[in-house]
C-alpha positions in Angstrom: -4.1 6.7 -26.2 -7.1 7.7 -23.4 -7.0 5.7 -20.0 -9.3 6.1 -17.5 -9.0 4.5 -14.1 -11.7 3.5 -12.2 -11.4 3.8 -8.0 -13.7 4.2 -5.4 -11.7 6.6 -2.8 -8.7 8.9 -4.3 -8.4 10.0 -0.8 -4.7 9.6 0.1 -6.0 8.5 3.4 -7.5 5.4 1.5 -3.5 4.0 1.0 -2.2 2.0 -1.3 -4.7 2.0 -3.6 -5.0 5.2 -4.2 -1.2 5.8 -4.2 -0.4 3.7 -7.2 -3.2 5.5 -8.7 -1.1 9.0 -8.1 2.0 7.2 -9.2 0.7 6.0 -12.5 -0.3 9.6 -13.7 2.8 11.2 -12.8 4.8 8.9 -14.4 3.3 6.8 -17.1 4.8 7.5 -20.5 3.6 11.1 -21.7 1.7 9.6 -24.7 -1.3 8.8 -22.2 -3.8 11.1 -21.3 -5.4 9.8 -18.0 -8.6 10.4 -16.8 -9.9 9.4 -12.9 -13.3 8.8 -11.9 -14.6 8.0 -8.6 -17.1 8.1 -5.5 -16.2 10.5 -3.6 -17.5 13.8 -2.8 -17.4 16.1 -5.3 -16.4 19.0 -2.6 -13.7 17.0 -1.1 -10.5 19.2 -1.0 -8.0 16.5 -2.2 -9.8 16.5 -5.6 -7.8 19.8 -6.2 -4.4 18.3 -5.9 -4.8 16.4 -9.7 -3.7 18.0 -13.1 -5.6 15.2 -14.9 -9.7 15.4 -14.9 -11.1 13.7 -11.8 -14.6 12.4 -12.1 -16.5 12.7 -8.7 -19.7 10.9 -8.7 -20.0 10.3 -5.4 -20.6 11.2 -2.3 -21.6 7.6 -0.8 -23.4 6.3 2.0 -21.6 2.5 2.6 -18.2 0.6 2.1 -19.7 -1.0 -0.5 -19.5 2.5 -2.6 -22.6 2.1 -4.4 -23.7 5.1 -6.8 -26.3 4.9 -9.5 -24.1 7.1 -11.5 -21.3 5.0 -12.6 -22.9 2.4 -14.5 -24.9 5.0 -16.9 -21.1 7.6 -16.8 -19.9 4.7 -18.0 -21.7 3.7 -20.6 -22.0 8.0 -22.0 -18.1 7.8 -21.6 -17.0 4.6 -22.9 -15.8 4.9 -26.4 -13.5 7.9 -25.5 -11.2 5.1 -23.8 -8.5 2.4 -25.4 -9.0 1.0 -22.1 -9.5 1.1 -18.3 -7.9 0.3 -15.2 -10.2 -0.7 -11.9 -8.7 -0.4 -9.1 -9.9 -3.0 -6.2 -12.1 -5.7 -5.3 -15.6 -6.3 -3.7 -17.4 -2.5 -4.8 -19.6 -1.6 -7.0 -16.7 0.4 -9.6 -16.1 -3.8 -11.0 -19.8 -4.7 -10.8 -20.2 -1.4 -12.8 -17.5 -2.0 -15.3 -17.3 -5.1 -16.3 -21.2 -4.0 -16.5 -20.7 -1.5 -18.8 -17.3 -1.9 -20.5 -17.2 -6.1 -21.4 -18.0 -6.3 -25.3 -16.8 -2.8 -25.6 -13.6 -1.6 -23.8 -10.9 -3.6 -22.5 -11.1 -3.6 -18.6 -7.4 -4.7 -16.3 -8.5 -5.4 -12.9 -5.6 -4.6 -10.3 -5.9 -7.0 -7.2 -3.9 -4.9 -4.8 -4.0 -8.1 -2.6 -7.8 -8.2 -1.9 -7.7 -11.8 -2.7 -5.1 -12.5 0.0 -5.9 -15.7 1.9 -5.3 -13.8 5.2 -8.6 -12.9 5.1 -9.9 -15.8 4.1 -7.9 -17.4 7.7 -8.9 -13.8 9.4 -12.5 -13.5 9.2 -14.1 -16.7 8.0 -17.7 -15.6 8.5 -16.8 -12.1 6.0 -15.6 -14.8 4.0 -19.3 -17.3 3.4 -20.7 -13.4 2.8 -17.6 -12.6 0.1 -18.5 -15.9 -1.8 -21.9 -15.3 -1.8 -20.9 -11.7 -4.0 -18.3 -13.8 -5.9 -19.8 -16.5 -7.8 -22.5 -14.2 -9.1 -20.0 -11.4 -9.3 -16.7 -11.3 -8.5 -15.9 -13.8 -10.3 -17.6 -12.7 -14.0 -15.7 -9.5 -13.3 -12.1 -10.8 -13.1 -12.7 -13.7 -15.7 -14.0 -10.8 -18.7 -10.8 -8.5 -17.8 -8.1 -8.4 -20.4 -6.0 -8.9 -17.4 -6.0 -9.4 -13.7 -2.6 -7.7 -12.2 -1.0 -8.7 -9.0 2.2 -7.0 -7.9 4.4 -10.3 -7.0 4.6 -14.0 -8.4 3.6 -14.1 -4.7 0.5 -12.5 -4.6 -0.7 -14.8 -7.6 0.2 -17.4 -6.1 -1.9 -16.6 -2.7 -4.7 -15.1 -5.0 -5.1 -18.8 -6.1 -6.4 -20.0 -2.4 -9.2 -17.9 -1.6 -11.6 -19.1 -4.3 -11.5 -22.7 -5.3 -13.8 -21.4 -8.2 -11.3 -18.9 -9.8 -10.2 -18.3 -14.1 -8.8 -15.2 -14.7 -5.8 -13.8 -16.9 -3.1 -12.9 -14.7 -0.4 -10.2 -15.0 2.6 -10.1 -12.5 3.7 -6.3 -13.0 6.2 -5.0 -11.4 5.6 -1.8 -9.1 7.3 0.6 -6.8 6.8 4.1 -5.0 8.3 7.4 -5.7 11.4 8.9 -4.0 11.9 11.9 -2.1 12.2 15.0 -3.5 13.8 17.6 -2.1 16.3 18.3 0.6 16.8 15.1 2.5 18.2 17.5 5.6 15.1 19.9 5.4 12.9 17.4 4.7 14.3 15.6 8.5 14.0 19.5 10.3 10.4 19.4 9.1 9.4 16.0 10.9 11.6 17.5 14.1 9.4 21.0 14.2 6.4 19.1 14.5 8.0 16.2 16.6 11.0 17.9 18.9 10.8 14.8 21.4 12.2 12.8 19.3 15.1 14.9 17.7 19.2 13.6 18.8 16.8 10.4 19.5 17.3 7.2 18.0 14.2 5.7 16.3 12.8 3.0 14.2 9.5 3.8 12.7 6.4 2.4 12.0 4.5 4.0 8.7 0.9 3.0 8.4 -2.3 2.3 9.2 -3.1 1.7 13.1 -4.8 -1.4 12.0 -5.1 -5.2 13.4 -3.6 -6.6 9.8 -0.4 -4.3 10.5 0.3 -6.2 13.6 0.8 -3.0 15.4 0.2 -4.8 19.0 2.7 -7.3 18.2 5.2 -4.9 17.4 4.2 -2.5 21.0 4.9 -5.7 23.0 7.7 -6.6 21.7 8.7 -3.4 22.2 8.1 -3.6 25.5 10.2 -6.5 25.7 13.0 -4.8 23.9 13.0 -2.2 26.1 15.8 -2.6 28.7 18.0 -4.1 26.0 18.3 -0.8 24.2 17.7 2.4 26.4 18.5 4.4 23.8 16.1 3.2 21.3 12.4 4.8 21.1 9.6 4.1 18.0 7.7 6.2 16.2 4.3 5.5 15.0 2.9 7.3 12.5 -0.2 6.8 10.5 -4.6 7.8 10.9 -6.5 5.0 13.8 -8.5 3.8 11.1 -10.2 1.4 14.2 -10.1 3.3 17.3 -7.5 0.8 18.5 -4.7 3.7 19.4 -6.0 4.4 23.0 -5.8 0.7 23.6 -2.0 0.5 22.4 -1.1 3.7 24.6 -2.3 2.0 27.6 0.2 -0.9 27.1 2.7 1.0 26.6 1.8 3.3 29.4 1.7 0.5 32.2 5.3 -0.6 30.6 6.4 3.2 31.9 7.1 3.8 28.2 5.2 7.0 27.0 8.1 8.5 27.0 9.3 6.7 24.5 7.0 5.6 21.9 5.7 8.5 20.1 2.2 8.6 18.1 2.5 11.1 15.0 -1.0 10.4 13.4 -0.3 10.8 9.4 2.4 12.1 8.5 2.4 13.8 4.7 4.8 15.7 2.7 8.6 16.2 3.7 7.4 15.4 7.2 6.9 11.7 5.6 9.8 11.6 3.9 11.7 13.2 7.6 10.5 11.1 9.3 11.8 8.6 6.8 15.5 10.1 6.5 15.6 10.8 10.5 15.0 7.0 11.7 17.3 3.7 11.8 15.4 1.4 10.2 11.4 1.0 9.1 9.4 -2.0 10.7 6.7 -3.8 9.3 5.5 -6.9 10.8 2.0 -7.0 9.0 0.1 -10.3 8.6 -1.0 -9.3 5.0 0.6 -7.2 2.5 0.5 -7.5 -0.7 3.0 -4.8 -1.7 3.7 -2.1 0.7 3.8 1.1 -0.1 5.8 2.4 2.6 8.3 -0.7 2.2 9.9 1.2 -1.4 9.9 4.9 0.2 11.9 3.9 2.6 14.1 1.3 0.6 14.2 4.9 -1.3 15.6 7.0 1.5 18.5 4.5 1.8 16.5 3.0 5.1 16.6 -1.0 5.9 12.8 -2.5 6.5 12.0 -5.0 9.1 9.4 -7.2 7.6 7.3 -9.9 8.4 6.7 -13.0 6.1 4.0 -12.1 5.0 4.4 -8.9 3.0 5.3 -10.5 -0.5 8.2 -8.9 -0.9 9.8 -9.2 2.2 11.6 -12.5 0.9 13.3 -10.1 -2.2 14.1 -8.1 -0.4 16.0 -9.7 2.2 17.9 -11.9 -0.4 19.0 -8.5 -1.6 20.5 -8.2 2.1 18.3 -4.7 2.3 16.3 -5.6 5.5 15.0 -8.5 7.7 12.7 -10.9 7.5 10.6 -13.6 10.9 7.2 -14.6 11.1 4.5 -12.4 11.6 4.1 -13.7 15.2 4.6 -12.6 18.3 8.3 -14.8 18.4 8.9 -13.6 14.8 8.3 -10.1 15.7 10.6 -10.3 18.8 13.5 -11.2 16.8 13.6 -8.4 14.2 13.7 -6.2 16.7 16.4 -8.3 18.9 18.5 -8.9 15.1 18.0 -5.3 14.6 19.5 -4.1 18.0 21.9 -7.1 18.2 23.5 -6.2 14.8 27.2 -3.9 15.1 26.8 -0.7 13.5 28.9 -0.8 10.0 26.5 -3.6 8.7 22.9 -1.3 9.5 24.9 1.6 7.4 26.1 -1.2 4.3 22.0 -2.4 4.5 21.0 1.0 4.3 23.4 1.6 1.3 21.5 -2.0 0.0 18.7 -0.2 0.2 19.1 2.1 -1.8 20.0 -0.1 -4.7 17.5 -2.7 -4.0 14.9 0.6 -4.5 16.6 1.8 -7.7 16.8 -2.4 -9.3 13.3 -3.0 -8.3 10.5 -1.0 -6.8 11.2 2.6 -8.9 8.1 3.7 -10.1 9.0 6.5 -12.4 10.3 3.2 -14.4 7.9 0.7 -13.2 4.6 3.2 -14.3 5.4 2.7 -17.6 6.3 -1.0 -17.7 2.0 -1.1 -16.2 0.3 1.3 -18.8 2.2 -0.2 -21.3 -0.4 -3.4 -20.9 -3.0 -1.5 -22.6 -0.6 -1.3 -25.9 -0.6 -5.3 -26.4 -4.8 -4.7 -26.2 -4.6 -2.2 -29.3 -2.0 -4.5 -31.2 -4.7 -7.4 -30.1 -7.5 -5.6 -31.3 
């Protein structure tokens, strides 16, 4: 069976959707053949990392990622594929897929949290503009899809709150991440070689985009408040500064006299990333919206407890497992997350770390979950 994946960009800096495609390519059933069509520049160096055919039809010059090459390419190649997986919403990819594939080749849409009502509340004017696109375009993209994929029941439920006019065929799929491969001690050493200032230090790790959606400001403010309560605890913030926000956050840290305890690493990859997880005490993500949270699953895979806001959709399951803590996505909730961790006895922290790894293996190991996701296309063949 041959599957086509459509995504605006496959750059590793794009976050969750890109990682999901990579995981499906790496861990789907071996009898499947995969190809990817993307709107990246064909000269982009990260395209060389893939072992499957990548058709790069870019570059594109807008967030909408329009390319006049995409629809003709899909029409010319659609008969070669048994099914198509469209990643994400609000870009030309979905419209092109619906236009070129509907009635010919079945496609499914992986929403990746892009129907969360958080965006409706946080950006009301932008939401009004989305209505103009929803009615003639996105509504039909989803309605004509064979399945619309959500990573958990909470995400599916929340999606229905974004637009009162909606109709789709939902399907909840277990999602996840791939765990670390290699020697954890060597990976920690790789991280410490790059950032020796945190060697022998206790620290909490935030790993993700430095973005207002992620609650980075609440994390900084809460850490400033608890700094005197836990003088031996540092904070490492690892991720790209997508909104040019880091300098403002660093000023808050500097005014509090904590520049030597809050460390900014930029984006971490490979062994350095896994080393940061292993070297940390716990992972923290006080996000205002997170349909899944790839880094959450990666932290669990390293046996690290996770401290989450209630807006991370998988947080209730993790809290129920006893693999992490959950609080409201507010200043007070983030402060409670930190204080609960600081006040927790060492024996309970260790036990929570052991449960974290068990949660990953039972719920979020992509080596197993990728097979279930890709097998959706077997249902298409059976119903043909």
